[in-house]
PDBQT receptor file of N, H, CA, C and O in Angstrom, charges set to zero:
ATOM      1  N   MET A   1      92.551  -8.660-148.588  1.00  0.00    +0.000 N 
ATOM      2  CA  MET A   1      93.005  -7.881-147.457  1.00  0.00    +0.000 C 
ATOM      3  C   MET A   1      93.179  -8.821-146.260  1.00  0.00    +0.000 C 
ATOM      4  O   MET A   1      92.330  -9.675-145.999  1.00  0.00    +0.000 OA
ATOM      5  N   VAL A   2      94.264  -8.655-145.557  1.00  0.00    +0.000 N 
ATOM      6  H   VAL A   2      94.953  -7.962-145.769  1.00  0.00    +0.000 HD
ATOM      7  CA  VAL A   2      94.586  -9.498-144.415  1.00  0.00    +0.000 C 
ATOM      8  C   VAL A   2      94.457  -8.686-143.140  1.00  0.00    +0.000 C 
ATOM      9  O   VAL A   2      94.721  -7.484-143.140  1.00  0.00    +0.000 OA
ATOM     10  N   GLY A   3      94.059  -9.324-142.062  1.00  0.00    +0.000 N 
ATOM     11  H   GLY A   3      93.844 -10.300-142.061  1.00  0.00    +0.000 HD
ATOM     12  CA  GLY A   3      94.030  -8.647-140.772  1.00  0.00    +0.000 C 
ATOM     13  C   GLY A   3      92.643  -8.645-140.163  1.00  0.00    +0.000 C 
ATOM     14  O   GLY A   3      91.676  -9.125-140.754  1.00  0.00    +0.000 OA
ATOM     15  N   ASP A   4      92.576  -8.091-138.966  1.00  0.00    +0.000 N 
ATOM     16  H   ASP A   4      93.362  -7.700-138.486  1.00  0.00    +0.000 HD
ATOM     17  CA  ASP A   4      91.301  -7.962-138.276  1.00  0.00    +0.000 C 
ATOM     18  C   ASP A   4      90.469  -6.892-138.955  1.00  0.00    +0.000 C 
ATOM     19  O   ASP A   4      91.006  -5.955-139.545  1.00  0.00    +0.000 OA
ATOM     20  N   LYS A   5      89.151  -7.036-138.868  1.00  0.00    +0.000 N 
ATOM     21  H   LYS A   5      88.715  -7.797-138.388  1.00  0.00    +0.000 HD
ATOM     22  CA  LYS A   5      88.253  -6.075-139.504  1.00  0.00    +0.000 C 
ATOM     23  C   LYS A   5      87.064  -5.803-138.599  1.00  0.00    +0.000 C 
ATOM     24  O   LYS A   5      86.595  -6.685-137.879  1.00  0.00    +0.000 OA
ATOM     25  N   ALA A   6      86.585  -4.565-138.648  1.00  0.00    +0.000 N 
ATOM     26  H   ALA A   6      86.966  -3.849-139.232  1.00  0.00    +0.000 HD
ATOM     27  CA  ALA A   6      85.378  -4.194-137.923  1.00  0.00    +0.000 C 
ATOM     28  C   ALA A   6      84.773  -2.978-138.604  1.00  0.00    +0.000 C 
ATOM     29  O   ALA A   6      85.458  -2.248-139.319  1.00  0.00    +0.000 OA
ATOM     30  N   LEU A   7      83.488  -2.768-138.377  1.00  0.00    +0.000 N 
ATOM     31  H   LEU A   7      82.931  -3.362-137.795  1.00  0.00    +0.000 HD
ATOM     32  CA  LEU A   7      82.775  -1.610-138.894  1.00  0.00    +0.000 C 
ATOM     33  C   LEU A   7      82.380  -0.751-137.699  1.00  0.00    +0.000 C 
ATOM     34  O   LEU A   7      81.781  -1.239-136.741  1.00  0.00    +0.000 OA
ATOM     35  N   PHE A   8      82.724   0.548-137.767  1.00  0.00    +0.000 N 
ATOM     36  H   PHE A   8      83.211   0.945-138.545  1.00  0.00    +0.000 HD
ATOM     37  CA  PHE A   8      82.432   1.485-136.685  1.00  0.00    +0.000 C 
ATOM     38  C   PHE A   8      81.464   2.553-137.170  1.00  0.00    +0.000 C 
ATOM     39  O   PHE A   8      81.467   2.910-138.348  1.00  0.00    +0.000 OA
ATOM     40  N   ASP A   9      80.627   3.068-136.256  1.00  0.00    +0.000 N 
ATOM     41  H   ASP A   9      80.624   2.778-135.299  1.00  0.00    +0.000 HD
ATOM     42  CA  ASP A   9      79.748   4.180-136.622  1.00  0.00    +0.000 C 
ATOM     43  C   ASP A   9      80.469   5.507-136.403  1.00  0.00    +0.000 C 
ATOM     44  O   ASP A   9      81.635   5.524-136.008  1.00  0.00    +0.000 OA
ATOM     45  N   GLU A  10      79.781   6.615-136.657  1.00  0.00    +0.000 N 
ATOM     46  H   GLU A  10      78.834   6.602-136.977  1.00  0.00    +0.000 HD
ATOM     47  CA  GLU A  10      80.399   7.942-136.576  1.00  0.00    +0.000 C 
ATOM     48  C   GLU A  10      80.814   8.339-135.163  1.00  0.00    +0.000 C 
ATOM     49  O   GLU A  10      81.557   9.304-134.985  1.00  0.00    +0.000 OA
ATOM     50  N   ASN A  11      80.346   7.607-134.166  1.00  0.00    +0.000 N 
ATOM     51  H   ASN A  11      79.743   6.823-134.311  1.00  0.00    +0.000 HD
ATOM     52  CA  ASN A  11      80.726   7.880-132.779  1.00  0.00    +0.000 C 
ATOM     53  C   ASN A  11      81.863   6.981-132.299  1.00  0.00    +0.000 C 
ATOM     54  O   ASN A  11      82.286   7.068-131.146  1.00  0.00    +0.000 OA
ATOM     55  N   GLY A  12      82.352   6.123-133.184  1.00  0.00    +0.000 N 
ATOM     56  H   GLY A  12      82.008   6.053-134.120  1.00  0.00    +0.000 HD
ATOM     57  CA  GLY A  12      83.428   5.216-132.817  1.00  0.00    +0.000 C 
ATOM     58  C   GLY A  12      82.943   3.938-132.162  1.00  0.00    +0.000 C 
ATOM     59  O   GLY A  12      83.740   3.186-131.602  1.00  0.00    +0.000 OA
ATOM     60  N   LYS A  13      81.631   3.683-132.227  1.00  0.00    +0.000 N 
ATOM     61  H   LYS A  13      80.983   4.294-132.682  1.00  0.00    +0.000 HD
ATOM     62  CA  LYS A  13      81.079   2.455-131.647  1.00  0.00    +0.000 C 
ATOM     63  C   LYS A  13      81.173   1.330-132.681  1.00  0.00    +0.000 C 
ATOM     64  O   LYS A  13      80.776   1.496-133.834  1.00  0.00    +0.000 OA
ATOM     65  N   ARG A  14      81.703   0.190-132.251  1.00  0.00    +0.000 N 
ATOM     66  H   ARG A  14      82.026   0.054-131.314  1.00  0.00    +0.000 HD
ATOM     67  CA  ARG A  14      81.825  -0.964-133.145  1.00  0.00    +0.000 C 
ATOM     68  C   ARG A  14      80.446  -1.535-133.423  1.00  0.00    +0.000 C 
ATOM     69  O   ARG A  14      79.682  -1.822-132.502  1.00  0.00    +0.000 OA
ATOM     70  N   ILE A  15      80.133  -1.699-134.714  1.00  0.00    +0.000 N 
ATOM     71  H   ILE A  15      80.753  -1.466-135.462  1.00  0.00    +0.000 HD
ATOM     72  CA  ILE A  15      78.847  -2.239-135.139  1.00  0.00    +0.000 C 
ATOM     73  C   ILE A  15      78.951  -3.742-135.373  1.00  0.00    +0.000 C 
ATOM     74  O   ILE A  15      78.089  -4.510-134.947  1.00  0.00    +0.000 OA
ATOM     75  N   VAL A  16      80.025  -4.151-136.058  1.00  0.00    +0.000 N 
ATOM     76  H   VAL A  16      80.726  -3.527-136.403  1.00  0.00    +0.000 HD
ATOM     77  CA  VAL A  16      80.224  -5.565-136.372  1.00  0.00    +0.000 C 
ATOM     78  C   VAL A  16      81.723  -5.820-136.521  1.00  0.00    +0.000 C 
ATOM     79  O   VAL A  16      82.488  -4.906-136.830  1.00  0.00    +0.000 OA
ATOM     80  N   GLY A  17      82.132  -7.059-136.299  1.00  0.00    +0.000 N 
ATOM     81  H   GLY A  17      81.510  -7.801-136.048  1.00  0.00    +0.000 HD
ATOM     82  CA  GLY A  17      83.543  -7.418-136.413  1.00  0.00    +0.000 C 
ATOM     83  C   GLY A  17      84.242  -7.324-135.066  1.00  0.00    +0.000 C 
ATOM     84  O   GLY A  17      83.619  -7.055-134.039  1.00  0.00    +0.000 OA
ATOM     85  N   TYR A  18      85.551  -7.552-135.097  1.00  0.00    +0.000 N 
ATOM     86  H   TYR A  18      86.056  -7.770-135.932  1.00  0.00    +0.000 HD
ATOM     87  CA  TYR A  18      86.330  -7.527-133.861  1.00  0.00    +0.000 C 
ATOM     88  C   TYR A  18      87.768  -7.162-134.187  1.00  0.00    +0.000 C 
ATOM     89  O   TYR A  18      88.340  -7.649-135.162  1.00  0.00    +0.000 OA
ATOM     90  N   ILE A  19      88.339  -6.308-133.367  1.00  0.00    +0.000 N 
ATOM     91  H   ILE A  19      87.875  -5.913-132.574  1.00  0.00    +0.000 HD
ATOM     92  CA  ILE A  19      89.744  -5.928-133.526  1.00  0.00    +0.000 C 
ATOM     93  C   ILE A  19      90.399  -6.005-132.158  1.00  0.00    +0.000 C 
ATOM     94  O   ILE A  19      90.151  -5.163-131.294  1.00  0.00    +0.000 OA
ATOM     95  N   GLY A  20      91.233  -7.012-131.965  1.00  0.00    +0.000 N 
ATOM     96  H   GLY A  20      91.435  -7.695-132.667  1.00  0.00    +0.000 HD
ATOM     97  CA  GLY A  20      91.993  -7.126-130.721  1.00  0.00    +0.000 C 
ATOM     98  C   GLY A  20      91.119  -6.921-129.503  1.00  0.00    +0.000 C 
ATOM     99  O   GLY A  20      90.227  -7.721-129.222  1.00  0.00    +0.000 OA
ATOM    100  N   GLY A  21      91.376  -5.865-128.796  1.00  0.00    +0.000 N 
ATOM    101  H   GLY A  21      92.101  -5.216-129.025  1.00  0.00    +0.000 HD
ATOM    102  CA  GLY A  21      90.605  -5.530-127.616  1.00  0.00    +0.000 C 
ATOM    103  C   GLY A  21      91.246  -4.364-126.902  1.00  0.00    +0.000 C 
ATOM    104  O   GLY A  21      92.358  -3.956-127.240  1.00  0.00    +0.000 OA
ATOM    105  N   GLY A  22      90.562  -3.832-125.930  1.00  0.00    +0.000 N 
ATOM    106  H   GLY A  22      89.659  -4.163-125.656  1.00  0.00    +0.000 HD
ATOM    107  CA  GLY A  22      91.108  -2.756-125.103  1.00  0.00    +0.000 C 
ATOM    108  C   GLY A  22      91.656  -1.590-125.884  1.00  0.00    +0.000 C 
ATOM    109  O   GLY A  22      90.952  -0.990-126.696  1.00  0.00    +0.000 OA
ATOM    110  N   CYS A  23      92.918  -1.265-125.642  1.00  0.00    +0.000 N 
ATOM    111  H   CYS A  23      93.491  -1.752-124.983  1.00  0.00    +0.000 HD
ATOM    112  CA  CYS A  23      93.512  -0.068-126.248  1.00  0.00    +0.000 C 
ATOM    113  C   CYS A  23      93.646  -0.199-127.760  1.00  0.00    +0.000 C 
ATOM    114  O   CYS A  23      93.669   0.812-128.463  1.00  0.00    +0.000 OA
ATOM    115  N   ILE A  24      93.733  -1.416-128.269  1.00  0.00    +0.000 N 
ATOM    116  H   ILE A  24      93.714  -2.236-127.698  1.00  0.00    +0.000 HD
ATOM    117  CA  ILE A  24      93.828  -1.601-129.720  1.00  0.00    +0.000 C 
ATOM    118  C   ILE A  24      92.531  -1.152-130.375  1.00  0.00    +0.000 C 
ATOM    119  O   ILE A  24      92.550  -0.362-131.319  1.00  0.00    +0.000 OA
ATOM    120  N   GLU A  25      91.409  -1.651-129.881  1.00  0.00    +0.000 N 
ATOM    121  H   GLU A  25      91.393  -2.293-129.114  1.00  0.00    +0.000 HD
ATOM    122  CA  GLU A  25      90.127  -1.277-130.473  1.00  0.00    +0.000 C 
ATOM    123  C   GLU A  25      89.848   0.209-130.281  1.00  0.00    +0.000 C 
ATOM    124  O   GLU A  25      89.269   0.841-131.164  1.00  0.00    +0.000 OA
ATOM    125  N   ASN A  26      90.244   0.775-129.156  1.00  0.00    +0.000 N 
ATOM    126  H   ASN A  26      90.714   0.261-128.439  1.00  0.00    +0.000 HD
ATOM    127  CA  ASN A  26      90.050   2.210-128.936  1.00  0.00    +0.000 C 
ATOM    128  C   ASN A  26      90.818   3.032-129.958  1.00  0.00    +0.000 C 
ATOM    129  O   ASN A  26      90.303   4.023-130.475  1.00  0.00    +0.000 OA
ATOM    130  N   ARG A  27      92.037   2.628-130.249  1.00  0.00    +0.000 N 
ATOM    131  H   ARG A  27      92.456   1.823-129.828  1.00  0.00    +0.000 HD
ATOM    132  CA  ARG A  27      92.848   3.353-131.238  1.00  0.00    +0.000 C 
ATOM    133  C   ARG A  27      92.204   3.283-132.620  1.00  0.00    +0.000 C 
ATOM    134  O   ARG A  27      92.159   4.280-133.341  1.00  0.00    +0.000 OA
ATOM    135  N   VAL A  28      91.710   2.111-132.984  1.00  0.00    +0.000 N 
ATOM    136  H   VAL A  28      91.746   1.301-132.398  1.00  0.00    +0.000 HD
ATOM    137  CA  VAL A  28      91.063   1.947-134.281  1.00  0.00    +0.000 C 
ATOM    138  C   VAL A  28      89.762   2.746-134.331  1.00  0.00    +0.000 C 
ATOM    139  O   VAL A  28      89.454   3.354-135.356  1.00  0.00    +0.000 OA
ATOM    140  N   ALA A  29      88.997   2.755-133.245  1.00  0.00    +0.000 N 
ATOM    141  H   ALA A  29      89.247   2.261-132.412  1.00  0.00    +0.000 HD
ATOM    142  CA  ALA A  29      87.745   3.516-133.203  1.00  0.00    +0.000 C 
ATOM    143  C   ALA A  29      88.003   5.007-133.390  1.00  0.00    +0.000 C 
ATOM    144  O   ALA A  29      87.272   5.675-134.122  1.00  0.00    +0.000 OA
ATOM    145  N   GLU A  30      89.029   5.529-132.739  1.00  0.00    +0.000 N 
ATOM    146  H   GLU A  30      89.623   4.986-132.145  1.00  0.00    +0.000 HD
ATOM    147  CA  GLU A  30      89.370   6.951-132.894  1.00  0.00    +0.000 C 
ATOM    148  C   GLU A  30      89.790   7.253-134.328  1.00  0.00    +0.000 C 
ATOM    149  O   GLU A  30      89.426   8.293-134.878  1.00  0.00    +0.000 OA
ATOM    150  N   THR A  31      90.547   6.357-134.928  1.00  0.00    +0.000 N 
ATOM    151  H   THR A  31      90.842   5.512-134.482  1.00  0.00    +0.000 HD
ATOM    152  CA  THR A  31      90.971   6.542-136.312  1.00  0.00    +0.000 C 
ATOM    153  C   THR A  31      89.764   6.494-137.247  1.00  0.00    +0.000 C 
ATOM    154  O   THR A  31      89.698   7.263-138.206  1.00  0.00    +0.000 OA
ATOM    155  N   ALA A  32      88.816   5.607-136.982  1.00  0.00    +0.000 N 
ATOM    156  H   ALA A  32      88.870   4.982-136.203  1.00  0.00    +0.000 HD
ATOM    157  CA  ALA A  32      87.601   5.523-137.800  1.00  0.00    +0.000 C 
ATOM    158  C   ALA A  32      86.815   6.828-137.723  1.00  0.00    +0.000 C 
ATOM    159  O   ALA A  32      86.321   7.313-138.741  1.00  0.00    +0.000 OA
ATOM    160  N   LYS A  33      86.695   7.402-136.522  1.00  0.00    +0.000 N 
ATOM    161  H   LYS A  33      87.097   7.009-135.695  1.00  0.00    +0.000 HD
ATOM    162  CA  LYS A  33      85.986   8.684-136.379  1.00  0.00    +0.000 C 
ATOM    163  C   LYS A  33      86.667   9.776-137.196  1.00  0.00    +0.000 C 
ATOM    164  O   LYS A  33      85.992  10.557-137.867  1.00  0.00    +0.000 OA
ATOM    165  N   GLU A  34      88.001   9.839-137.147  1.00  0.00    +0.000 N 
ATOM    166  H   GLU A  34      88.549   9.205-136.602  1.00  0.00    +0.000 HD
ATOM    167  CA  GLU A  34      88.743  10.840-137.924  1.00  0.00    +0.000 C 
ATOM    168  C   GLU A  34      88.476  10.666-139.416  1.00  0.00    +0.000 C 
ATOM    169  O   GLU A  34      88.291  11.645-140.139  1.00  0.00    +0.000 OA
ATOM    170  N   THR A  35      88.458   9.416-139.867  1.00  0.00    +0.000 N 
ATOM    171  H   THR A  35      88.609   8.622-139.279  1.00  0.00    +0.000 HD
ATOM    172  CA  THR A  35      88.227   9.131-141.281  1.00  0.00    +0.000 C 
ATOM    173  C   THR A  35      86.825   9.549-141.708  1.00  0.00    +0.000 C 
ATOM    174  O   THR A  35      86.644  10.092-142.798  1.00  0.00    +0.000 OA
ATOM    175  N   LEU A  36      85.838   9.302-140.859  1.00  0.00    +0.000 N 
ATOM    176  H   LEU A  36      85.986   8.861-139.974  1.00  0.00    +0.000 HD
ATOM    177  CA  LEU A  36      84.472   9.702-141.190  1.00  0.00    +0.000 C 
ATOM    178  C   LEU A  36      84.328  11.220-141.238  1.00  0.00    +0.000 C 
ATOM    179  O   LEU A  36      83.494  11.737-141.982  1.00  0.00    +0.000 OA
ATOM    180  N   ILE A  37      85.121  11.932-140.463  1.00  0.00    +0.000 N 
ATOM    181  H   ILE A  37      85.798  11.512-139.859  1.00  0.00    +0.000 HD
ATOM    182  CA  ILE A  37      85.062  13.398-140.457  1.00  0.00    +0.000 C 
ATOM    183  C   ILE A  37      85.696  13.983-141.712  1.00  0.00    +0.000 C 
ATOM    184  O   ILE A  37      85.104  14.839-142.368  1.00  0.00    +0.000 OA
ATOM    185  N   ASP A  38      86.909  13.519-142.051  1.00  0.00    +0.000 N 
ATOM    186  H   ASP A  38      87.390  12.824-141.518  1.00  0.00    +0.000 HD
ATOM    187  CA  ASP A  38      87.630  14.169-143.155  1.00  0.00    +0.000 C 
ATOM    188  C   ASP A  38      87.646  13.372-144.463  1.00  0.00    +0.000 C 
ATOM    189  O   ASP A  38      88.107  13.881-145.484  1.00  0.00    +0.000 OA
ATOM    190  N   GLY A  39      87.152  12.133-144.447  1.00  0.00    +0.000 N 
ATOM    191  H   GLY A  39      86.778  11.719-143.617  1.00  0.00    +0.000 HD
ATOM    192  CA  GLY A  39      87.065  11.343-145.665  1.00  0.00    +0.000 C 
ATOM    193  C   GLY A  39      88.383  10.783-146.169  1.00  0.00    +0.000 C 
ATOM    194  O   GLY A  39      88.441  10.238-147.271  1.00  0.00    +0.000 OA
ATOM    195  N   ILE A  40      89.440  10.908-145.381  1.00  0.00    +0.000 N 
ATOM    196  H   ILE A  40      89.392  11.351-144.485  1.00  0.00    +0.000 HD
ATOM    197  CA  ILE A  40      90.750  10.403-145.789  1.00  0.00    +0.000 C 
ATOM    198  C   ILE A  40      90.911   8.965-145.287  1.00  0.00    +0.000 C 
ATOM    199  O   ILE A  40      90.893   8.732-144.079  1.00  0.00    +0.000 OA
ATOM    200  N   PRO A  41      91.070   7.986-146.210  1.00  0.00    +0.000 N 
ATOM    201  CA  PRO A  41      91.251   6.595-145.783  1.00  0.00    +0.000 C 
ATOM    202  C   PRO A  41      92.551   6.424-144.998  1.00  0.00    +0.000 C 
ATOM    203  O   PRO A  41      93.540   7.110-145.260  1.00  0.00    +0.000 OA
ATOM    204  N   ARG A  42      92.537   5.520-144.052  1.00  0.00    +0.000 N 
ATOM    205  H   ARG A  42      91.734   4.963-143.839  1.00  0.00    +0.000 HD
ATOM    206  CA  ARG A  42      93.712   5.265-143.228  1.00  0.00    +0.000 C 
ATOM    207  C   ARG A  42      93.882   3.760-143.024  1.00  0.00    +0.000 C 
ATOM    208  O   ARG A  42      92.914   2.999-143.052  1.00  0.00    +0.000 OA
ATOM    209  N   THR A  43      95.114   3.357-142.820  1.00  0.00    +0.000 N 
ATOM    210  H   THR A  43      95.900   3.976-142.797  1.00  0.00    +0.000 HD
ATOM    211  CA  THR A  43      95.440   2.001-142.398  1.00  0.00    +0.000 C 
ATOM    212  C   THR A  43      96.051   2.109-141.012  1.00  0.00    +0.000 C 
ATOM    213  O   THR A  43      96.962   2.906-140.790  1.00  0.00    +0.000 OA
ATOM    214  N   VAL A  44      95.553   1.313-140.087  1.00  0.00    +0.000 N 
ATOM    215  H   VAL A  44      94.813   0.666-140.268  1.00  0.00    +0.000 HD
ATOM    216  CA  VAL A  44      96.078   1.331-138.720  1.00  0.00    +0.000 C 
ATOM    217  C   VAL A  44      96.998   0.126-138.558  1.00  0.00    +0.000 C 
ATOM    218  O   VAL A  44      96.569  -1.019-138.700  1.00  0.00    +0.000 OA
ATOM    219  N   GLU A  45      98.254   0.395-138.261  1.00  0.00    +0.000 N 
ATOM    220  H   GLU A  45      98.602   1.325-138.145  1.00  0.00    +0.000 HD
ATOM    221  CA  GLU A  45      99.225  -0.668-138.019  1.00  0.00    +0.000 C 
ATOM    222  C   GLU A  45      99.616  -0.618-136.548  1.00  0.00    +0.000 C 
ATOM    223  O   GLU A  45      99.945   0.446-136.024  1.00  0.00    +0.000 OA
ATOM    224  N   ILE A  46      99.581  -1.760-135.890  1.00  0.00    +0.000 N 
ATOM    225  H   ILE A  46      99.313  -2.624-136.316  1.00  0.00    +0.000 HD
ATOM    226  CA  ILE A  46      99.856  -1.813-134.456  1.00  0.00    +0.000 C 
ATOM    227  C   ILE A  46     100.926  -2.863-134.192  1.00  0.00    +0.000 C 
ATOM    228  O   ILE A  46     100.771  -4.030-134.549  1.00  0.00    +0.000 OA
ATOM    229  N   ASP A  47     102.005  -2.433-133.566  1.00  0.00    +0.000 N 
ATOM    230  H   ASP A  47     102.131  -1.484-133.276  1.00  0.00    +0.000 HD
ATOM    231  CA  ASP A  47     103.102  -3.321-133.190  1.00  0.00    +0.000 C 
ATOM    232  C   ASP A  47     102.899  -3.706-131.725  1.00  0.00    +0.000 C 
ATOM    233  O   ASP A  47     103.109  -2.887-130.830  1.00  0.00    +0.000 OA
ATOM    234  N   LEU A  48     102.495  -4.939-131.486  1.00  0.00    +0.000 N 
ATOM    235  H   LEU A  48     102.324  -5.604-132.214  1.00  0.00    +0.000 HD
ATOM    236  CA  LEU A  48     102.204  -5.388-130.123  1.00  0.00    +0.000 C 
ATOM    237  C   LEU A  48     103.457  -5.493-129.267  1.00  0.00    +0.000 C 
ATOM    238  O   LEU A  48     103.366  -5.603-128.044  1.00  0.00    +0.000 OA
ATOM    239  N   ASP A  49     104.632  -5.459-129.902  1.00  0.00    +0.000 N 
ATOM    240  H   ASP A  49     104.706  -5.370-130.895  1.00  0.00    +0.000 HD
ATOM    241  CA  ASP A  49     105.888  -5.485-129.161  1.00  0.00    +0.000 C 
ATOM    242  C   ASP A  49     106.348  -4.084-128.764  1.00  0.00    +0.000 C 
ATOM    243  O   ASP A  49     107.314  -3.941-128.014  1.00  0.00    +0.000 OA
ATOM    244  N   SER A  50     105.666  -3.051-129.261  1.00  0.00    +0.000 N 
ATOM    245  H   SER A  50     104.882  -3.168-129.870  1.00  0.00    +0.000 HD
ATOM    246  CA  SER A  50     106.066  -1.667-129.018  1.00  0.00    +0.000 C 
ATOM    247  C   SER A  50     105.932  -1.300-127.545  1.00  0.00    +0.000 C 
ATOM    248  O   SER A  50     104.951  -1.666-126.896  1.00  0.00    +0.000 OA
ATOM    249  N   ASP A  51     106.915  -0.580-127.020  1.00  0.00    +0.000 N 
ATOM    250  H   ASP A  51     107.712  -0.283-127.547  1.00  0.00    +0.000 HD
ATOM    251  CA  ASP A  51     106.834  -0.090-125.645  1.00  0.00    +0.000 C 
ATOM    252  C   ASP A  51     105.687   0.897-125.484  1.00  0.00    +0.000 C 
ATOM    253  O   ASP A  51     105.134   1.019-124.391  1.00  0.00    +0.000 OA
ATOM    254  N   GLN A  52     105.316   1.607-126.555  1.00  0.00    +0.000 N 
ATOM    255  H   GLN A  52     105.766   1.507-127.442  1.00  0.00    +0.000 HD
ATOM    256  CA  GLN A  52     104.219   2.568-126.499  1.00  0.00    +0.000 C 
ATOM    257  C   GLN A  52     102.897   1.879-126.208  1.00  0.00    +0.000 C 
ATOM    258  O   GLN A  52     102.036   2.446-125.536  1.00  0.00    +0.000 OA
ATOM    259  N   MET A  53     102.728   0.662-126.708  1.00  0.00    +0.000 N 
ATOM    260  H   MET A  53     103.428   0.201-127.254  1.00  0.00    +0.000 HD
ATOM    261  CA  MET A  53     101.477  -0.056-126.483  1.00  0.00    +0.000 C 
ATOM    262  C   MET A  53     101.396  -0.569-125.052  1.00  0.00    +0.000 C 
ATOM    263  O   MET A  53     100.301  -0.687-124.503  1.00  0.00    +0.000 OA
ATOM    264  N   ASP A  54     102.536  -0.877-124.438  1.00  0.00    +0.000 N 
ATOM    265  H   ASP A  54     103.426  -0.782-124.884  1.00  0.00    +0.000 HD
ATOM    266  CA  ASP A  54     102.571  -1.383-123.064  1.00  0.00    +0.000 C 
ATOM    267  C   ASP A  54     101.514  -2.462-122.852  1.00  0.00    +0.000 C 
ATOM    268  O   ASP A  54     100.762  -2.443-121.877  1.00  0.00    +0.000 OA
ATOM    269  N   MET A  55     101.479  -3.408-123.799  1.00  0.00    +0.000 N 
ATOM    270  H   MET A  55     102.090  -3.424-124.591  1.00  0.00    +0.000 HD
ATOM    271  CA  MET A  55     100.452  -4.433-123.775  1.00  0.00    +0.000 C 
ATOM    272  C   MET A  55     100.767  -5.571-122.813  1.00  0.00    +0.000 C 
ATOM    273  O   MET A  55      99.861  -6.120-122.186  1.00  0.00    +0.000 OA
ATOM    274  N   GLY A  56     102.031  -5.927-122.691  1.00  0.00    +0.000 N 
ATOM    275  H   GLY A  56     102.768  -5.482-123.200  1.00  0.00    +0.000 HD
ATOM    276  CA  GLY A  56     102.378  -7.063-121.853  1.00  0.00    +0.000 C 
ATOM    277  C   GLY A  56     101.856  -8.377-122.412  1.00  0.00    +0.000 C 
ATOM    278  O   GLY A  56     101.623  -9.328-121.667  1.00  0.00    +0.000 OA
ATOM    279  N   ILE A  57     101.675  -8.426-123.720  1.00  0.00    +0.000 N 
ATOM    280  H   ILE A  57     101.864  -7.653-124.326  1.00  0.00    +0.000 HD
ATOM    281  CA  ILE A  57     101.181  -9.643-124.358  1.00  0.00    +0.000 C 
ATOM    282  C   ILE A  57     102.382 -10.531-124.676  1.00  0.00    +0.000 C 
ATOM    283  O   ILE A  57     103.281 -10.106-125.401  1.00  0.00    +0.000 OA
ATOM    284  N   PRO A  58     102.414 -11.754-124.150  1.00  0.00    +0.000 N 
ATOM    285  CA  PRO A  58     103.587 -12.600-124.335  1.00  0.00    +0.000 C 
ATOM    286  C   PRO A  58     103.831 -13.011-125.782  1.00  0.00    +0.000 C 
ATOM    287  O   PRO A  58     104.975 -13.250-126.167  1.00  0.00    +0.000 OA
ATOM    288  N   CYS A  59     102.777 -13.097-126.590  1.00  0.00    +0.000 N 
ATOM    289  H   CYS A  59     101.847 -12.903-126.278  1.00  0.00    +0.000 HD
ATOM    290  CA  CYS A  59     102.966 -13.549-127.970  1.00  0.00    +0.000 C 
ATOM    291  C   CYS A  59     103.478 -12.431-128.869  1.00  0.00    +0.000 C 
ATOM    292  O   CYS A  59     104.028 -12.705-129.935  1.00  0.00    +0.000 OA
ATOM    293  N   GLY A  60     103.311 -11.193-128.465  1.00  0.00    +0.000 N 
ATOM    294  H   GLY A  60     102.864 -10.970-127.599  1.00  0.00    +0.000 HD
ATOM    295  CA  GLY A  60     103.768 -10.064-129.270  1.00  0.00    +0.000 C 
ATOM    296  C   GLY A  60     103.115 -10.078-130.635  1.00  0.00    +0.000 C 
ATOM    297  O   GLY A  60     101.976 -10.520-130.782  1.00  0.00    +0.000 OA
ATOM    298  N   GLY A  61     103.829  -9.597-131.627  1.00  0.00    +0.000 N 
ATOM    299  H   GLY A  61     104.755  -9.238-131.507  1.00  0.00    +0.000 HD
ATOM    300  CA  GLY A  61     103.308  -9.651-132.982  1.00  0.00    +0.000 C 
ATOM    301  C   GLY A  61     102.976  -8.285-133.545  1.00  0.00    +0.000 C 
ATOM    302  O   GLY A  61     103.376  -7.249-133.015  1.00  0.00    +0.000 OA
ATOM    303  N   TYR A  62     102.231  -8.319-134.636  1.00  0.00    +0.000 N 
ATOM    304  H   TYR A  62     101.906  -9.160-135.067  1.00  0.00    +0.000 HD
ATOM    305  CA  TYR A  62     101.937  -7.109-135.389  1.00  0.00    +0.000 C 
ATOM    306  C   TYR A  62     100.539  -7.230-135.964  1.00  0.00    +0.000 C 
ATOM    307  O   TYR A  62     100.176  -8.270-136.512  1.00  0.00    +0.000 OA
ATOM    308  N   MET A  63      99.756  -6.176-135.841  1.00  0.00    +0.000 N 
ATOM    309  H   MET A  63     100.051  -5.330-135.396  1.00  0.00    +0.000 HD
ATOM    310  CA  MET A  63      98.397  -6.168-136.407  1.00  0.00    +0.000 C 
ATOM    311  C   MET A  63      98.294  -5.036-137.394  1.00  0.00    +0.000 C 
ATOM    312  O   MET A  63      97.239  -4.835-137.996  1.00  0.00    +0.000 OA
TER     313      MET A  63
């Protein structure tokens, strides 16, 4: 498996690992909480060039 990895608890708090930062980690934490509630596995894909992310990151990219 390729990409950033982290382990979150049922409240969305990161226990170990690291995923980007700021709004990226918040999005992943919310998705982790949803998965723990309904048991449906999910993959989170984030396009850093997306206008929706409004990241302003010069390197852009995809996570």
